[in-house]
N, C-alpha and C positions, 0 to 999 in steps of 0.2 A: 406112586408114590408123591408122586404128586397129584393125585385125587384126592390122593388125605387130607395132606398136607393144604388145599384149600380149604375140602370138605370142615376141616379145625379155626381154621382162620376166617373164615362165614360164620360157624359158628360161638365160635370164644361169646366173642360183644355180646347173644344171646343169651348164652352162661350167665356175664358177668353181669349182668342183668337184670335176671330174674334171681340171681345170688342175694343179690339187694331186695327183693317184692318180701314184702312182709305178714306175713300173712293171717288172720285169729279164725276169730266164730267161735259160737256159742249157744247151745241148749238151755232152751233156759220155761221150767214146767210151772202153773203156780195157779192163785185161787186170785181170782179180781172183783171188786164188788162197781161192774158199769153196766146200765140207763140205759134204754133211750128210749124218749119218748115224743113219738108226734105226733100232734094235736090240733087241727085245725078248728079257725072257727065257725061256731053253728048258733046259723038264731041267738048270735052277740057274746055269748056264751063259748071259751078252749073247752076241746074236747078231743078224749082220746083217736087217733087215728083210729076203726073198729079192725076186728081180724091182724092188727099189728103189732107185735109183743117184741119185743128185741132186748132182753136181759141176758146177757151172760156173767160165767160166774170163770167157770176152769179155764188154763192155756195153756198155749206151746211157741214152744218163742222156736226161730234158727233166724240167728247169725251168724254174716259171711261178708268178712271186710279183707283188706289188701291196703298197704303202704305203701310209697315210690319218691323219694327227695320230696316230702312236702303235701305230694298228694295222696288222698285215702276216697277208696270207694267201699260206702260199702251197702248191704242189700241181706236185708229183714222183713222174716214171711212171718205173721202171728194170726194161732187161726185158735177161735169162741168154742167151745166149749157148753152141751147143755144136757143134764141127766135125765136120759131116756132109761134108765132103771136104778139100781142101787150101786152096779158094779160094770155097767154100759153109759157111754155118752159120745152123745150124739156132735158130729162139725156142726158153726150153723150159720159166722162171719169168719174171713177170711181177709188178714190185711198183707198188705201189701206193700217194703218203703222202698224207694234203690236213694242214694245220695252221696255226690261227687262236692272235692272238697281240696281248698289251697290253703295249705298252714303255714306263716310266713312270721316269723320268734311267735308276734305272740297276738298278730290281728289272720284268725282266719275267713272266706269265702266259700261262702257255697250253696249248694243251686240238692234243693231234694224231692223229694213224689212222691208222693201215698196215696193211694185208692185202694178203701173197701167194700168185698163183694158180698153178697148173707146169699150163706148154700142150702139155708130150708126153702119154704114154701114163699115168704113172705119177704118177697123185694126190696134191699135194698144195696144204695151205690155212696161212697164217699170217698173225693178226692180232694185233692190239693197239690201245688203244687207252690214248693216254697225258693225266694231266696232268700242271704242274709249275710250281713256283715257279722263278726262277735271276735271283740277284743275282753286280752283275760286280761285284769284286772292287777290280780294276786296268782304267781308262775311257784 
């Protein structure tokens, strides 16, 4: 009986904290008219780099996040698809985003990281790190 009481006392704070965490998630699919043109200067003229055509239209997104006492964290994975046939699409590019934020009244302080990697033959890599302070003007 003592062991059970000790285990209950030790796990109660964890259960209390977990009950205060708010989780959220979403799935999205759609069309986005996105074109990426990489050009190089050849003989004084800008020309499209040969063999590289990064045009994306269909996408699918999975978003997952959690909030606890002003702190929030979110992760987003977005995959772009190009048509292979009328009913079949191939994944071509995937974007990963991770954000950590602290909200205090009308001020949000945050850090975000995004990276994108190509899946098909054309190699493409993009990334950024973002630090920000946001002030909400109208609540």
